[in-house]
C-alpha positions as a printed Julia matrix, in Angstrom:
183×3 Matrix{Float64}:
    0.0     0.05  -0.04
    1.24    3.21  -0.92
    0.96    6.45   1.12
   -0.84    9.12  -0.69
    0.33   11.83   1.54
    3.62   12.38   3.07
    3.84   13.48   6.58
    6.6    15.34   8.05
    7.64   13.69  11.29
   10.3    14.97  13.35
   12.0    12.62  15.66
   14.73   13.41  18.1
   16.79   10.34  18.62
   19.18   11.99  21.07
   18.98   10.8   24.57
   16.93   12.79  26.87
   19.93   14.14  28.8
   21.36   15.77  25.69
   18.08   17.27  24.61
   17.66   20.98  25.09
   14.77   21.56  27.3
   12.45   24.17  26.06
   11.72   26.85  28.5
    9.0    29.38  27.95
    9.98   32.78  26.46
    8.86   35.03  29.27
    9.29   38.29  27.42
    7.27   36.93  24.4
    4.51   35.74  26.87
    4.54   39.2   28.59
    4.05   41.07  25.42
    1.33   38.74  24.13
   -0.43   39.13  27.53
    0.02   42.88  27.35
   -1.31   42.92  23.76
   -4.31   40.9   24.74
   -4.92   43.23  27.74
   -4.78   46.28  25.56
   -7.14   44.73  23.07
   -9.66   43.82  25.88
   -9.21   47.27  27.32
   -9.74   48.81  23.81
  -12.8    46.7   23.15
  -14.27   47.63  26.51
  -13.57   51.48  26.04
  -15.05   51.24  22.5
  -18.13   49.63  23.73
  -18.46   52.11  26.54
  -18.01   54.92  24.2
  -20.58   53.56  21.75
  -22.99   53.15  24.75
  -22.43   56.72  25.72
  -22.89   57.94  22.1
  -26.1    56.06  21.75
  -27.3    57.42  25.11
  -26.41   61.04  24.13
  -28.03   60.58  20.7
  -31.25   59.37  22.37
  -31.13   62.32  24.76
  -30.64   64.73  21.86
  -33.63   63.1   20.03
  -35.69   63.43  23.21
  -34.61   67.08  23.6
  -35.42   67.81  20.03
  -38.91   66.38  20.51
  -39.48   68.46  23.64
  -38.06   71.57  21.75
  -40.6    70.98  18.97
  -43.41   70.59  21.51
  -42.24   73.82  23.35
  -42.1    75.67  20.11
  -45.64   74.59  19.28
  -46.74   75.7   22.73
  -44.98   79.02  22.29
  -46.78   79.57  18.96
  -50.12   78.68  20.67
  -49.28   81.06  23.48
  -48.47   83.91  21.03
  -51.66   83.19  19.19
  -53.62   83.38  22.46
  -51.89   86.54  23.38
  -52.76   88.04  20.02
  -56.38   87.06  20.4
  -56.52   88.31  23.97
  -54.98   91.53  22.8
  -57.66   91.88  20.01
  -60.4    91.04  22.55
  -58.98   93.51  25.12
  -58.96   96.19  22.28
  -62.58   95.44  21.56
  -63.4    95.69  25.22
  -61.61   99.01  25.55
  -63.53  100.36  22.52
  -66.86   99.1   23.99
  -65.92  100.65  27.5
  -65.1   103.93  25.77
  -68.43  103.74  23.9
  -70.34  102.78  27.05
  -68.64  105.37  29.24
  -69.11  108.07  26.61
  -72.72  107.32  26.21
  -75.15  108.71  28.95
  -77.06  106.19  31.1
  -80.33  106.69  29.38
  -82.39  104.38  31.61
  -81.27  106.21  34.72
  -82.12  109.52  33.16
  -85.6   108.36  32.04
  -86.1   106.94  35.55
  -85.06  110.29  37.13
  -87.48  112.17  34.8
  -90.25  109.73  35.57
  -89.71  110.06  39.4
  -89.76  113.92  38.93
  -93.02  113.88  37.13
  -96.22  114.96  39.12
  -99.22  112.66  38.71
 -101.16  115.07  36.45
  -98.41  115.71  33.99
  -98.17  113.78  30.67
  -95.22  113.65  28.21
  -96.34  113.52  24.69
  -93.07  113.75  22.74
  -89.33  113.37  23.61
  -86.15  113.61  21.55
  -82.86  112.55  22.78
  -79.37  113.62  21.45
  -75.96  113.34  23.25
  -76.09  116.9   24.32
  -79.82  117.57  25.27
  -83.23  116.09  25.85
  -86.26  117.93  24.52
  -89.84  117.13  26.0
  -93.25  118.17  24.87
  -96.05  117.56  27.31
  -99.24  118.75  28.89
 -100.74  119.2   32.38
 -103.99  120.59  33.86
 -102.14  122.83  36.17
  -99.21  125.16  35.73
  -98.16  124.4   39.17
  -97.5   120.85  38.3
  -95.19  122.04  35.34
  -93.35  124.26  37.74
  -92.88  121.32  40.15
  -91.56  119.16  37.32
  -89.06  121.8   36.19
  -87.95  122.31  39.76
  -87.42  118.66  40.3
  -85.46  118.29  37.14
  -83.29  121.17  38.04
  -82.31  119.45  41.24
  -81.07  116.34  39.31
  -77.53  117.79  38.95
  -76.07  114.25  38.35
  -77.64  114.07  34.9
  -78.68  117.57  33.78
  -76.7   120.73  33.71
  -79.73  122.93  33.19
  -83.46  122.72  32.63
  -84.84  125.46  30.29
  -88.45  126.17  29.7
  -89.1   126.75  25.99
  -92.83  127.42  25.53
  -96.16  127.32  27.26
  -99.58  127.43  25.53
 -103.06  127.01  26.99
 -105.52  124.94  24.82
 -108.88  123.74  25.91
 -108.04  123.74  29.65
 -104.53  121.92  29.15
 -101.27  123.74  29.45
  -98.89  122.41  26.74
  -95.2   123.0   27.21
  -91.82  122.37  25.81
  -88.8   121.72  27.92
  -85.12  121.25  27.02
  -82.53  119.62  29.33
  -78.8   120.02  28.81
  -76.94  116.92  29.69
  -73.74  116.77  31.9
  -70.55  115.84  30.16
  -69.47  112.31  31.11
């Protein structure tokens, strides 16, 4: 039988006392161990830095999401402030209009309380500066009481001026103008 492969065999036929004993090469082992130690240390440092980088990237992504949310909230707040400003402007305009306008209900109430029982108002016209009345009564004394009571209402009226007085069929018809106080 023939060998298909040749094997290299080394045989040392020297007696064992003449053989050189192999001792480990301590310098080479030291450098190999040092190289393995640095490799493991480098791998550990690389993994630690990668973990740190992933953590920082995740934190950055989270902070970017929070920043987007805060920007949206800021836009919403600015929009609300703008709308509140518009509403405050409208309210200020309305307050100016309301404060500039006389309180007609209180004035009409004061006129109604000042009227004697036998005095009737037939016509009234209102402007921002004055009120004009036309009315009638059976007695001139009632008209005088009405004018006197209105002249005492200094909160609303600056003056009460008697315009005309006529007698028709037992009724005294009169016209009266009241100057309003400035508000």
